[in-house]
N, C-alpha and C positions, 0 to 999 in steps of 0.2 A: 497350545502349550499346557500340558497337564500338571497337576500338583506334584506327581511323581517326578516329572522332568525338572520341576522347579527345585525339589529337594536335592536331586542329583547335581544340579547346577550350583546350589549353595555349597555342597560338599566339594565340588571341583574348584570353586572360586572362593574358598574360605578366606583368602587374603585380599579379595576384591570387594571389600565392603567400605562404604562411606556413609557419612551422615546424610548427604543430599546428592541426588542425581538431578542435574538440570538438563532438560531435553530441548535443544535448540540454542544456537549461538548467534541469534539476532540481537537486537537491542535489549529486549526484555531479559533474555538469558544472560547476556553479558553484564547488564547492570546488577542483576542478582548475584552473579559470581563475584563481581568486584566488591559488593557489600559483604559477602562471606569472607573474602580475602582480607578486607580492611577491618572486620569486626574484632573487638578485643578478645572474644571467645575463640577458641580453636574449633573450626568447623571444617571437617573433611568433605570435599565436594569434587565432583567431576562434571564436565559439560560434554554431552554427546551431540555432535553435529553431523547430520546426514551428508552434507555437501563436503567438497574438498577445500572449502574456504569458509570463513566466518562471514556474518553479515545478513544472512537470510534474504529478505526482500530488498536489502541495500546491496547493490552489486555494481561495482565500477570496473570498466575494462579499458585498457589502453588501446587506442585505435592504430591503424596501420601507419599513420604519419609519425607515430612515436612521440607526439607532442600533445595529443588530445585525449582526455578521459571522457568516456561516455557513461552516464548513469543509466543503467537498465531498469532500476527500480526507483527508490526514493530519490528525488531530485533537489528539493529545497529543505531548508531548516525553517519551519514556520514559526510565527510569533516569537521572533528571536531578538529583535533590537531593543527590547526593554530589559534584556539580560536574565529573564526568568527561565528560559529554556535551557535545561541541563545539557542537551546535545550541542547547543550553541556555545555554552561555556567550555565544554570539552574541546571543541574545534578551536576556540580562541587560545586555550591553554596549549594546545598542540602546535599552534602557529600556522594552522591551515588557512590559506587565503580564502576570503569570502567577499562577496560583492552584494550590496543591497539590491534587491529585486523589486521591480515595479510590475506587479501582475496586471495593472491597468494599462500598461504600455502596449497597446494593440493597434493594428491596422486592419480594418474590416473592408471586405470587398463584396460587391454584389453586381449581378447582371441587371442593367437598367431596362425596364419595360419599354418596348418599342425601339430599342437600340438595334439597328440593322446589322451591326457588326457582331452582336451577341457576345460581347466581351465583358469580362469582369472589370469594374471600375472601383477605385478606392473611394470610400465614403468618408468625408471629413469627420474627425473625432467629435467635434462639437455637435454636428448634426446627429450622430449616433446617440449621444447622451441626451440632447434636448428633445429630439423628435421621437425617439424610440425607447431608450432605456428608462427614462423617468416615467412617461405616461404608461407604457406597456408593462414594464417589469416592476420597478420600484413602487410606484403609486398604483399600479394595476394589479398584476397577479400576486406579488408578494404580500400586498396589503389584503387582498381577497383571501389568500391562503391562510393568513394569520387569523382572520375571522372564522374561517371554516374550522380551524384547529380549536377555537374557543367554544364552538356551539354544536358541531356535528360529529357523528361517529367517524372513525378513521376510514379513509379510502386511499386508493393509490394516488400518487401525485399526478399521474396522467389523467385519471378521472377528475381530479380537481381542476386541471387545466381545461378540460372540455366543459366543465360546469361554468368556469369563469368566462370562456369564450361565448357560450350560449347566452349568458346573462349580460354581456357587454357588446351588443350588436352594433353600437356606434363605431366601435373600433374594428369590426369584423371585415376587414379588407384582406385580399390575398397578400398584399405587401406587408401589412401589419402582422399577419400570421407567420410569414417567413421570418420577420424580425423576432417575434416572440419565440419561435422554435430555435432560432440562433442563440438567444440569451439563455434559454432553458438548457440547451446543450452545453454552452460554454461555461455557464456559472453553476450548473447543478450536475448534469450527467458526467461531464469531464472531471469535475472536482470530486464527486462522490463515487465515481467509477460504477455507476448503476443507472439503468434506464428508468424513466419516469414510471413505467408500468410496474416497477418492482419496489419503488421507494414509498415509505409511509408519509402521508400528508402531515400527520401529527408530529412525527419524530425525525424527518429526514435531515433537519439541520440542527438537531440537538448536539450540544458540545461545541467545540471550536470557538469558544468565547474568549480566548486569551487576547491580551493586547500585545502590541509590538509587531513590527513589519517582518517580512520574510527576507531571507538571504539565500543566495545561490552559492553553493560550494564550488569554487573555481575549478573548472575541468582542466587541470594541469597535472602532469605526471608528478607523483608524490603527494598529491592533494586529493580532491574529491572526497566523497563519503568514505572511500577505502582508507584514505589517510587518517581520517578521524577514528574509524574503527580500529585500525592497527595501533594507533597511539593508546586508545582506551583499553584495549585488550592485552597489551604487552605484559602487564604484571600477572596475568592468569594464563599465559600462553601454555604452560606445562600442564594445566588442568583441563585443557580442551582436547578431546579426541575427535578428529575429523574422520570423514568417511564412515561414520557410525550411525547407520539408519535403524532406528528403533522399530521393532516389529510387534512387541508384546510387553504389556505392563501387568504383572501378576501381583495384585494387591489383596489377594484372598487371605483370610485369617491364618496366622502362623504363630508358632510359639514365641517368636521374638518380635512379632508385629512389624517385620520388615517387608519391603517390596522388592520383587525381582524384576529387573529391567533387562529384556532380551533384545539384542540388536545384531545386525549384520555388519561385520568389518569388511568394507568393500575396497580397501586401499589397493590390494593386489588381486586377490581372488576372494569371492564371498566366503566368509567364515562366521559361524554362529558364535556369539559371545553373550555373556550376561554379567550383570553387576548387581550387588545387593545394597539397598539403602534403607534408612529409617523413613525417609521422605523423598518424594519425587516432585519436582517443579516442572510442569509441562508448559512450554512456551511456543509450541508449534502453531502455525497459523490456523485460524478458524476453518479454512478450506480443507486442511488436512484432517481435522477432527470430523468434519462433515463427511469426508471420503471414507472414514473408518479404516484407513490403512494401518493404523496401530490398533492391535487387539487389546481389549481390557478384560482381565479375569479377576473378579466377576465383571460383567458389563457395567457401564456407568449407570448410576441411578436414572430412572425414567425422567425425573424432573430436569436433570442436567442434560440428558440427550434431547429432550424436547426443546430446550433453549438453543442448543447447538443447531438443531434442525430448522428452527424458525428464524434465526439471525441470518443476515445476508452477507455474502462475499462478493465483492465487486471485481470488475476486470477493467484494467487500464493498460493498453498495450502501446508500444512505441515502434516506429520505423525510423531509425536514425540514419541520416544520410550525410556523409562527409565528402566534401569536394576538395580537389587539389588546391593548394594555396594560390596557384597561378590563376585559378578560375574565380577567386573570391571577389575581385573587383567587378566582374561581369554578372554576378548573380542578381536577378531583377527585384527581389523583395527589399524593402527598406531596412537598412542595417541598423537603424536606431530604434527599432521596435522589437520587443521581445516576443510578441505574438502576431502571427499572420492568420487571419480568420476569414471564413467564408460564410456569407448569408446565402444558403443554398436554396435550390428550387425544391418544390414540395416533395417530401419523402426522402430527400437526400442529406438532410442535416446529420452530421456525425460521421458521414462516410468520407473520411480524410478531409475534414473541413477545419481542423485545428492544428496549427503548426507552431512549435516553440522555436524561437531563434535566439540562441545564446550569444550571438556575435557581440551585442552591446556589453556583455558581461565578461567575455574572455577573448574576443577577437578571432574566434575560430570559425571557418566556413562549414558549420554544422547546422543541420536543421532536423528537428524531431517532429514527426507526424504522429498524432495521437488518434486512437480510437477507444471507445469506452462502452461499457454496458453490453447490451444484446448485440449491437453492431460489432463490437470487438470480438465477442464470442463466435458470431457467425463467420467473420473473416478468419479468425484463428483456426476454426474447425474445418473450414471448407477450402482454404488456400494454403499452398506451400510457401516457403519463404520467398522464393523467386517471384511467385505470382503476387505476393503482398508488396514486394519492392516495386514491381511494375505498376501495380494499381496506385500506390501512393505517389510515385513519380508522375504518373499520368494525370493525377488530380492536380499536382503542382504545376505541371506544364499547361493544363487547361486554364488554371487560374491566371498564369502569366503567358498567355498565348502569343503575345507580341514579341516575346524574347526567345532566344535559343538557349535553353537550359542544358548544359552538358550532363553526361552521365556522372553520377557520383563516383568518387574513388573507392568508397567502401559503404556498404549498407549493413546495418545490424537490425534484426527483427526480434522482438520479445513475444513470447507466448506464455504468459504467466498462468493461464488456465490449465495448460498442459504440463506445467512444471509439477512433478510429483511431490515436491517438498514445499509447495506453496498453494497450488490449486486455486489461484486467484491472486488479486493484487492487495486488497485490504477490505475490511468489513464496512458495512453500511447498515442503517436502520431500515429494515425491510417492512413492507406492509404485512401486518399480521403479527409483528413483534413490537416490543416496547423498549424504550431506551434503557429502562432499569435492568433489562436482561443482561446488559454488559456486566453489571455488578454481580448478578447471579451466576454468570459464567465464571467469574473470578472466585466464587466461594469455594473454599477447600472442602474435601470430602474424606471420609475414612470409615473403616469398618466399625471403629469405636468413635461415636460423635464427639467424644471428649479428647480424641487423639487423632488428629487429621494425618492422612498419609499422602494424599494427592493434592497438589496445589496447581493453580492455573494463572498464567500471566501472558501479557501481549497487548497489542494495540486494541484488539477486540474486547479486552477486559477492562479498558479504561473509559469510564463514562464521561470524563471531562474533556479529554483530548484523544478521542478515538481516531483511528486511521492515520496516525502520525508516528514518527520515530520517537518524539519525546513522550507521547502517550505510552508507547511500548516500554521505553526506559523507565518511566515513573511507575508503571504497573509492575515491572520486574523488581524494582527497588522496594515498593510497598510490600510485595509478597515475601521477599527475602526478609524484611523486617518482621513480618508475622511469624515466619519459620524460626527466627532467632528467639523471639519471645516465647514460643511454645517449647523450644528446646531448653531454654533457661528455666522454665517452670518445671520441667521434668527433673532437672538437676537439683 
């Protein structure tokens, strides 16, 4: 996009100018837009959303039974029950049903050594905690990792695990190794959406320090995350342009210090459009910034691009399986446990070994199989949807080989890495990066250092609550407040 084209666009769109263009209608973009709407000052703004719906990486779909909502992206409202989470407060205000979630409600299964039947057997919860979790993980690896963080240079979390294992030969049995890998996958890889080979030993768990338990947004029609989003976005509905995929942001110097945002209107047929603004708030996912699918003129400063390149984008995919209501009573996994987990054989942990069971929360015969990190990327890139369905169902049938599990009524597969408007699930603190990079990613930039033009927000920009919906919300709100302050200083 040349400066000549930009000038022509400004002439053609002389009535298409606003104070702020917000790119992205996820939680960050929506919270910023609501702040502008509710501010006492008059702020003209528009939200450009590439998808045909709002929400970004929060996406709810109604399944074929007409009674169940499946969350393809964000699933829980974290750190909610103390009332400090703004997304939780919005859900309560909207009257959306929520159920307290117990992330420790798990049933673990393992093949017993020497068992001639070679079947998985459920391990008592007390046995898991007392014999494995406390000595191997809590008082073992996590304590060891904390000491490494205090005294040694940063290494990958996988390298830290191997050092721990070599230095603790008393615990180095094949069975203990299997349990350690199980905990590492369940508590770290699946939570942070990144493999141990990619996580920073010093920074992998930075943030996420809020109090309050988690809640599950009930998967009922009219509810779910979609219900919360629809309620919150209703006052700004007319300011949101859907099917508006931004292609270029021209923030080169001009006489009026404005920025030209070019986008494709894909509602019916691709159409090149543009809009002029004094400032642009960019809330697209970090994965999109990494992919460089949006052109910047001039290019982003090198220090900003370096931070984008070094930060990590994780991948957490789901294979959601819904059974017919008539099959619910015959499904073999315990209906009072939210998690069905496998202590796998060597090299297999993470390959369909984590299943979320929402039945205790909403009574629906739905099961969600997770994959994360490098395993998720390999599966996503090498298998089609049908092959993924077959692989996940085969793993489930192997786990409960004594039962006859019927075919699901419907299966939905996510591929967030291939989603052009996400390019991953959420950010993580990568080896080679530092936690403070999140704040640096959020720093605004401009041709004139005293007059910022480009602002950044999103979960990747929030250092206290990264990788969460409320982190995205708070990041968008904070950045919108910054913009209002700068605008008032100019007036």
